[in-house]
N, C-alpha and C positions, 0 to 999 in steps of 0.2 A: 828917872827913879833909880835908886841904888841897888835894886834887886835884879838878879840875873837868873833866868830859867834855862835849864838844860834837860833835854829829854834823851833817853837812850833806850835801846831795845836789847833784850837778852839774845836775840838772833835777828838777822836781817831778813829772814824768810820765815813764814808761818803758813800753816794749812788752813783752808777755809773751815770756819766754824770752831776752830780750836782756840785755846787760850793764847793770848798774845801779851805776855808780860812786858811791861815797860817800867822804867824808873825815872822819876822826876826829881831833879836836884835844884834847890833854890838857894842862892848865895847872897849874903848881905855884903856888898862892897862899899857900903857907906860908913860913916863915922858914928852912927847912933843905932841903938837897937830898933828893930822893926817887928811888927806883928805879922806873922805869916801863917798859912793854913797848917793845922795840926795833922801829922801823918796818921794819927789814930782815930780820926773822925771822918765824917762825910767830906769828900773833896770838892772844892769849887773849881778845880782845874778843868779846862775845856781842851779836848784833843781834836785836832783837825787832820784829816787825811785828804790830800790833794793829789789829783792825777799827775803822775810824774811827767809824762810827755807834754801835757797841756797846761798844768798848773791849776786846772779847774777844781773847785771844791767838790768832794764826793761824800764825805762823812764828817759830821760834827758830833762828837761824843762827850758826854759828861755823866757824872753820877746822878745829878738831878734829872737830866733828860731820860736816863734809863729808868729811874724811879717813877717818873711821870708816865712813861710808856706802860710800865707794869700796872700802874693804878689808873690807866685810861684818863690821864690828864687831871686826876683829882688829888694828886700829891700835895701836901701842905707846902707852904713856902719853906725853902731850905734854911736850916739854922747851922751855920758853920762854926767850927771852933778854931781858935788861934793860939799860937804859942809865940814866945819872944825869941827872936833870932839876933844874937849878938853880932857886932861888926866883925867881918871876916869869917863868920861861921857859915856852914852849909848844912841844910837839912834835906834828907832824901825821903821819898815815899814810893811805895809800890802800887801799881795799877794793872788792870787787865782789860785791854781794849775789847777782847772777845766778850767779856761779861757786860761791858757798857753798850755794846751794839745790840739794838732791838732785833735786828735780823742779821743773818750771816754776812760778813764783809765779803764782797765779790772778789774773785781773783783779779789781780792787777798789780802794777807797780805804783807805789804811792810815795809821797813826801809827808812825813809825820812831824807835827809840831804841837806844842802845848802853850796855852795862854792862861792868864789870870787877870781879872779886872779887880783892881784894888784902889780904893779912894778916888774913884773917877778916872783913873788911868789904867791902861792895859799894858802888860808886859807879855812878850811872846818869845819863845825859844827859836833858835835856828832849827831848820828842818833836817831830818835824817831820813835815809831811804828805808822803805819797808816793802817787801814783796809778799803778797798773799797768793799762795799757789793752790790749785785744786788737788785733792788727793787722787792718787792713781789707784782706783778701787778695783780689787780683784774679786771681792765678794761683799755682799750687803745683806744683812738680816734685819727685818723690820717686823714689829708687832704692836698691837694695842694692848696695854696692860690693864686688865679689868680691876685689879686690886688698887692701883694708883690712879686709874682713869687718865692715863697719859701714854703718849707714843714713846716707844723705845727702839733704838737701832744700834747695831754694831757693824762696823766696817773694817775691812782689811786693806791697808794701804801699802803698796809695794814701792819702796824707796829706790832712789838712784843708786844706792849702795848695795842693791840686791838683797835687801832684807824686807821682811813683812812686819808692819806695825799694826796693832789692833787698837781701835778707838771705839768709844761707846758714848751715846748721848741718851738722855732720858728727859722727857717733859716733866713738869711739876704742876702744882695746883694753879699757879698764876699764869703759866704758859704751857698747857698740856701738849702742844704740837711742836714745840721747839726746845732748845737747850744747847749747851756747849758740848763739843766733842772733847772727851778726856782720854788721854793715853792710858791703855790698859796693859799691853804686853808687847814684847818684841821677840819674834821667832828667829831661830838660827838662820844664817845666810843660806840662800839657795832654796828654801822651802817655798814652793809655788802652788803645789796641788792642795789648795786650801779651801775649806768651807768653814763658816762660822755660824754662831747662834747667839741670840739674846733671850734671856729668860723672862717669862711673864709670871706675875704673882697672882695667886688666888685671893689674897687679902692685902690690905695696905702694907707697904714695906718701906715707906719713907725714902724712896729712891735707892734703897740698897738693892743692887741688881747684879745677878750672875751673868757671865758671858762664857762662851766656850769656843775653842778652835780645834780644827782637825786638819793637820798638814801631813800629807802622805798617809801614814796610818798611826800617827802620834797625836793623842788627844791631850789638850790642856784646858784649864778653866780657872776662873777667879771670881771673887765677889768684891764689889766696890760701891762707893757712894761719892758722886761728884768726882773730885780729883784724887780721892784716896782709895787705893786698892788695899783692902783689909787682908786678903789672903789669896795666894795662887796655888792651885792644885798642881802637884808635880806632873810633868809630862809622862803619859802612860801609853804604851804601845797596845793598840787594839788587835783583836784576833781576826781582823779582816785586812788582807793585803792592800786593798783600796776601798775607801768608804767615804761617804759624805754625810754631813750633819743636816738634820732638819733645821730650818732657820729659827725656830723658837724652841725654847725649853720651858720648864715649869718649876716655879718656886712654891713649895707648900709652906715654907717659912723662910725667914731671912737667912738662916744658916745652912739651908739645904736646897739643892736644885737637881732636876733630872733632865737629861738631854737624850735625843734619839738619833742614832746613826744607822746607815744601811749600806750594804755592799755585798759583793760576792766573796765567799770564804775560799780557802785554799782548794777546796774540791769543786768550786764553781757554783755553789748553792747560794741563792739569795738569802741573806740573813739580816735580821733587825737586832740592834743593840740598844738597850736602855742603860745609860751611864749615869749613875747617881753620885753626886758630890756632896760633901759635908764639910763645913768650915773647920771642924775639929778632927778631920782625917786628912792625912797628906795625900792619900791615893783614892781614886774613885772606885766604886763597885760597878763592875761591868757584867750585865746579864744578857746572854745571847738567846735569841729566839729564831731558830731555823724555820724557813718557810717550805722547804721541799721543792722549791722552784729553781730552775737552772738558768734563769734569765733576769735581767734588770727591768724594772718597770719603766715605761716611758715617762711617767711623772707620778708623784704621790703626795699625800698630805696626811696630817695627823691631828688628833684632838685628845686632850687628857682631862680627867676629872678626879676628884677626891671623894671616895665613897666609904661606906662603913667597912668594907672589906679591904680598904687601902686604895692605892693609886691604880687607875685603869687608863690605859692608852689604847685608843682605836686608830688604826692605820688603814687608809684607803689607797689601794694600789691600782694603777691603770696599766695594763699590759697590752702592747700593740702586736698585731699579727696581720697576715695578708687578709684575713677575714674581717678585720676591724679592731675593736677595742673591748677587752674584757675588764670589768671593774670588780675588784675583790676587796674583801675586808678581813683584817686580822686584829684580834683583840688580845692585849697583853696585860697581865697582872704582875708587875715587877716585884711586888712585895712577896709573892709566893713563887715566882718563877714559872708560872703556868701561862698558857696561851690557848687561843681557839682560832682555827682557820689556817690559811686563808680560805674564805668562803666566797664563791662568785656571787655577786649581787645582780649583775646584768651584763649583757653583751650587746654591743652596738656596731653597726656596719661602718660608721664613720671613724675617722682618725681623731684621737683626743688632742685638744689644744691646750687645755689647762684644767686643773681641779682646785677646789677650795672648800674649806669648812672652818667654823670657828675653832681656834686652837685650844680654847678652854671651854669645856662642855658644861652646860647648866643642868641638862636633863640626861638621864641614863641613855635614852635613844635620841639621836639627832638626825641631821640631814647632811648631804654632801652635794655640792654643785659641780656639774660636769660640762665643760665647753667643748663642742665638737665642730670640725670644719676648718677652713672653708672647703666646700665641694662644688663641683659643677662649674660651668662657664661663668655663672653669675655670682659664685662665691657664697652659697647658702651656708648658714651657720645655725646652730641650736645650742641652747643652754638648758640642761635638764637638772632639776632638783629632785633627788630621790631620797627615800628614807634610808637611814643607815643600816637598817636590818633587811633592806632589799624588798620590803613588802609592797611598795607603791612608788609611782612617779608622782610627786606632789605638785610639780609645776613644769611647764615646758614653754620656753620662749624661742621663737624663730626670727631670724633677721638676716640681712645681707652684709657681707664683709664691706669695709669702707671702700668707696669707689676711688678709682685712680685712672688717670687719662690713658696710661699704657698698660692697664690691667695688671699692674704689679700687686702682689699680695703682701700683707704685713709680715715682718720677719720675727715678731715677738708678740705674744698674747699673755694676758694675766687677768685673773678675776680675784676678788677679795676673799680672804679667809674670814668670812662673816656670813651670818644668816640674814642678809638684808632682804627686805620685802621685794625690792626690785634691784638685783645686783648690777654693778657697773662692770663693763668690759673695757679694758685698756689695751691699746695696740700701738706698735711703732711701724710706720710705713715711710720709707725714704727719710725725709728730714722732719717728719711730723710725729707728734704724739697725739692720738685721737682717742676719744672715749664715747661710749654709748651706754645709756641706762635702759635695760630691757623693758619691754612693755609695748602696748598698742601704739604709743606715740614715740617709739624709739627713733633716734636720729644720731648719726655720728657727728661729733663736734670736735673742733681742734682744741687741744689743751695747750700745746706749745708748738712752735716751729723753730727751725734752725738747729735741730738736733739730729744730724745725719748718723751719728755714731752712738745713739742711745742704746743702753743695754741694762740688764738686771732690773726690769720693770717690776713695780709693786703697786698694789692698791690696798690701802688700809681704810676700813670703815669704822671709825671711832664711834662710841656711844654718844648720840646726841650732837655729833659734829659732822660737818660736811666731809664726805670721803676725800682722802688724800692720795694723790698719785706721787710716786717716787721713782726715780730712775737715775742711772749714772751716765755721765757724758765726759769724755776726756777734757774738754775745755772748762767744765764747771765742777767736776768732781761728782757730787750728787745733787739732784734737783728735787724740790718738793713743791707741788702745786695743789690747790684745792680743786675738786672736781664739781663744778656747778653745772651738772647735766641732769 
């Protein structure tokens, strides 16, 4: 056949789950005009990724296969459009392998080629190298967005050039648990003391999502949809020498979002900050709420709601001491600058392992889950659910830490920020990720193995969907698994 295909990549390296732009050029080397695929319509090209060391096929990607995956194999037969290509002419088209892949393309070195079956014959391009690398994640923020009924996450990737890049992904109606990673921001070289947040919306926001970063004591934020960043808030120095962001913020509307930060002020007092961003304002509004406490909490969590009197943020703080753990609550009204507390809700003799509550409150009074332990030779643990006003313990589940042959204890624990009927506990022990759903029939089960360096564990409990475990691992970047426990 007189047609020649050439595939090229914008870069020879790409990050897992990110956009992978490629260009296909088709040239007519014959003497007569030829009908070829239109670059402005659905593409019939098929892309192949083969393992570079072995040549084994790993991925076969096409627009129709992606459409069939989204429609659960019910997509209608493809109707392609064609244009006439004159002798000697070349036509180019742009494609995104990341958008065509139903799941994240795994890290590895590949050979990429493109083919097209036309008139019973197939033409294929020469292969070009493509390396997919895992992000070097230094922080990960994850949440279930009730407004869009989708998972959203933001991650900070530290590059080999000593810079930090921010990426964000959001699920959508057809795929609420997945989505592409899109670049959001790049921080100045050398910024490493970084925490990030992704915003959750109270109402549908059509994937318009705010994100925020806090490097050293400089806050920055932006709002974006898919690959488009609509606005970036100018970097703002916060009145705390060192602070950290709570991993989720709150969108009351597409144009506005609030984020929560905490840290010690110059006098050594623990202080909460509510940082409100608006798309029509270049600078955020920062509201400080001193606690009168001169120590950092061991862990903390927060929930927000929109009431008649405006925004209300409830913060639960777990303070560790030699006597055990004190659980305190502080309520913030950012619109008026007033607060209440901290008020001690309960004191426990055990050490706190994790806390969790829904980040978006439905009712004025809610609950918080508290994970304690392990204690004793056998590794006793308990998960208590208490009323947010401290009036009662609503549930108490007791269980034993995951067994191990040499009595090693897990090095990371996490529970979901959700009011599940029976919460899930996730842990990392040596090379395993294990999970347990509390209750009379509770039993530790392996979620994954071969992850000795897993870190930044998360559990998300989406509405009506199997809970999801997420964690980071240097060899994979970040990993997401359903929790069938």
